[in-house]
N, C-alpha and C positions, 0 to 999 in steps of 0.2 A: 616495490608499493608500501617499503618501510619508513621512509620520510612523511608521507602524508597523511592525512586520516582519512580514513576506510570507510566507507558505505555500503550498505547491501540495499541494492532498489529488487524487488521482485515483482515479476510482470514487465520485464525491462524489454521486453522485443518492438514495441510500437506503443502509438498514443503518449500517455502522461508519463508512463514508464520510461520511454525512451527520451521523452522532452528532460525528466529528472535527471535522468543519465548525466543528458548533455550540460546541463545548468551546473550540476556538481562538480563535472572536470572542469569547467570554465574557472569554478573557484577554487579549485587546488585539491581538491578530494581524488580519491582512487576509489574505484566503485566495482564492487562484485554484482554482476547483472545475472538475472535469471532469465531464462525463457523455456517454454516448454518442449521446442524442440530446437535447439541452438542452431542445429545446421542451415535451418530454414528462415535464422532471422538475418538477414543480409543487411540491413540497417543497422543493427546491434555488430555484425561483424566488420561493416566498415568502418564505424565510429571507433571500434577496438582499434581497428589496421592505423588509423589518424591519430591515436594515443598509444603508443608503444608502450608496454608494461603497467599502464593505469588502469584497464577495463580486464577485467577476470570474468568469463562468461560461463555461467553453470546451467546446469540442466534442471529444472524443478517445473514437474507436474502439480498443480495443485490438486487435484482432483484424486491423486493417488497417497493415500495414508503413509504407505511404505515409505514415500520418497520426502514425506512432512517431517516423519519423525527421525528420517536418517540424515537430512540436510544439515543441520549445525554441525554435527561431527565432520562433515567434509570441509568444513571451514578451516580446520587446522587448527591455529593457536592463535591465530587473527583477532584482533579485539575489533568493534563496529564502532564508531562513534554515531553511527544513523543507520535504523534500519526502516525501512519503507514497505510495508507491506501491501502490494497494489494488484489486488486481483477483484475481479467482478464480473459478472455476466448480464445480460437485462433480461433473461427468462423468457418464458413463452411468449409468443406475439398477441396473442388474446389478452395479456396481464391482468384475468381475470380468474378470482377465488372460485365462483361458481363453474368454471370451465377447467379448472387445473385437475390434472392427475397426482395422484403422491409421488409417481417418478419425478414429475416436473418440478413439484415442491421440493421433493429431497436434492435434486441436482442444483437446484438453486441456492437451496439453504446452506449445503455444504460448501459450495464454490465461494458464496458471499459473506458469510458468516463462520461455519466450522472451521473449513480449512485455514483460513486467517489467523485464527485463535491457534488454532492445534501447532500450527508454525510458528507462532510468535514465542509460546511456554518453551519452546528449547532453545531459542535466541535469547533469553533473556542473559542467560550467563555468560553470553558473546559481546555482551553491550560495554562499552567502558564505563566504569563506576565514576556515579555523580553527574557526569556529563553527558553518558549515553541516553539517546533519544529513540524511543519505541516509538512509530505512526501506522496510521492504519489510513488507506482512501477508502472512505465513507462517501456518505452523500448528507446534502441537505434532505433529501427525501427520506432519511432515516429520523428525522424529528418525529416524535411521536406531538409534539406542542404546536408545530408547523404544518402540520398534515393537514393538505386541501384537496386532497382526494385524489382519486385515478391513478396510474400504475400502482394496484396495490401490491401485487407480490412483489416486485422490486422493492418498493416502499418496505415493506414487511422483512423481506431479508436484510435491507441495512439497518434497519429498527433493531432487528436481531443480533447485528455485528455491534450496534454502539451499546447494545446490553451486555454483551459478551465482553467489550473492552472496560466498560466499568467494572466488570465482575474480575478482570485480569488486575484490575488496579488495585484493587483490594489485596489480591495475591503478592502483588508486588510491593507490598508495606514494607519500609525497611531496606528495599535497596537502593533509595536516593536514587532514581531514576525518571526519566519524564515519558509519559505516554500523551499521544496525540491523536485524536480520532479525527480526520480531516475530510472536508469538502471541495475539490477542486476546483468548483464551478463548472457551468453546463460548458463543457467543452468541446471543439471540433474534433472530434475523433471518428472510429468507425461506429463507437455506441450515441458517442452524441449527435453526431450528424454534421451536415454543412452549414446549417442555422444557425447552431449554437453560439453563443456572446462572445465563448471567452477561446483565446488562440491557444494551443497547446504550451506554446513559447511563454505566454503570460502567465499561466494555470501554473509550468512548472517554476517558472522564477518565484512566484509568488509562495507555493509548498515551499520552497527549499529556505524563503526569507522567513518563514514561519516556523520550520524545523531548527535551523541554526539560532534562530533569537529566541526560542524555548529554551534550548540547551541549559540545564543547570537548574531550571525552576521546581522541579521534583513535584509535578502538577501532573493530573490529567484534564485535557483540555478539549473541547468541542468547538472545531475552529473553521472559518473557509481560509482560501488560501491567501486572502487579504489580513489574515489575521482578525478578524471580527468573530466575536462569538454567537455559537448558534443555540437555541434553546433545545435543550433535550425532550 
């Protein structure tokens, strides 16, 4: 894995994360891919087997603070050209602030907002200087300006992630890296459902296009998978 650029994809065992791994491999990247339970990530294991020495699978449970804090040290001396923190749950089925318990809100906010930022802070020193890209899978539903109602708990969690990424950007001042908050589209995954408008392949292709194109810009941008700006 020494000759190719290296990307980290968090949450790579299925859906958008797995699609991004496939797309990166097709473009000559080597990939460190995480899964909560690697032994059960059969599609990712098969992908690694079909690309010898180009995919490294690492365990990572985004709900385990100890794992979040220790993960970066397990990368050794590898430098990342790209890191995509891809984590998210839909939250309770009722989707309502009126019905939500403290436990439901805590779990949703930790997975969707707190854990990604906590992990990312540890990854900053691992990114390639000047060209490194740190990206988060967010959602257009995190846009306060574009809030059309509904799904209020999920919206709140993604708006929280967006706010935290903006704060992280201020902390990163002087590092000359690029930070992206990305909407992958309404994608046909387990979360998005079979009626979603965008295929995993099209979303992954677009996200990789955006992430690689934005390298070296040293900006924080909120974009969709087609590269279009989303209002905060």
